[in-house]
C-alpha positions in Angstrom: 0.0 0.0 0.0 2.7 2.5 0.9 6.4 2.2 0.0 8.4 0.3 2.6 11.0 2.3 4.5 13.7 -0.3 3.7 14.3 -2.7 0.8 13.0 -6.2 1.7 16.1 -7.9 0.3 19.1 -5.8 1.2 17.8 -3.5 3.9 18.9 -0.2 2.2 16.7 2.7 3.3 14.7 3.7 0.2 11.4 5.1 1.6 12.6 8.7 1.6 13.2 8.6 -2.1 9.7 7.6 -3.2 8.1 11.1 -3.3 10.9 12.5 -5.6 10.7 9.4 -7.8 7.0 9.7 -8.1 7.1 13.4 -8.8 9.8 13.1 -11.5 8.3 10.1 -13.3 4.6 11.0 -13.2 4.5 14.7 -13.2 7.6 15.7 -15.1 7.6 12.6 -17.4 11.3 11.7 -17.0 12.6 8.3 -17.9 12.4 5.9 -14.9 15.8 4.5 -15.5 17.4 7.9 -15.4 15.5 8.9 -12.2 16.6 5.7 -10.4 20.2 6.2 -11.4 20.1 9.9 -10.3 18.6 8.8 -6.9 21.4 6.3 -6.4 19.3 3.2 -6.5 21.7 0.8 -8.1 20.7 -2.7 -6.8 18.3 -4.9 -8.7 16.2 -5.5 -5.6 15.7 -1.9 -4.8 14.9 -1.0 -8.4 12.4 -3.8 -8.5 10.8 -2.4 -5.3 10.3 1.0 -7.0 9.2 -0.3 -10.4 6.8 -2.9 -9.0 5.2 -0.7 -6.3 1.5 0.2 -6.7 0.3 3.0 -4.5 -3.1 1.9 -3.1 -3.2 4.2 -0.1 -5.8 6.5 -1.6 -8.0 3.6 -2.7 -8.0 1.9 0.7 -8.6 5.2 2.5 -12.0 5.5 0.9 -13.3 2.6 3.0 -14.2 3.2 6.7 -13.6 0.7 9.4 -16.9 -0.4 11.0 
């Protein structure tokens, strides 16, 4: 639902980079590979975490707990 603070495989902190990645890829339309390289995300596991993440927080927030 939300990006993990650390990579599941290697433990590198990556959560603080999500907002900049999202802004640069979705709003500015930059290439995902270039953005990941600029942010210093070099490992395959960390890159897969960013590329495979689906942000569902807004969808889940619509439902109230009863």
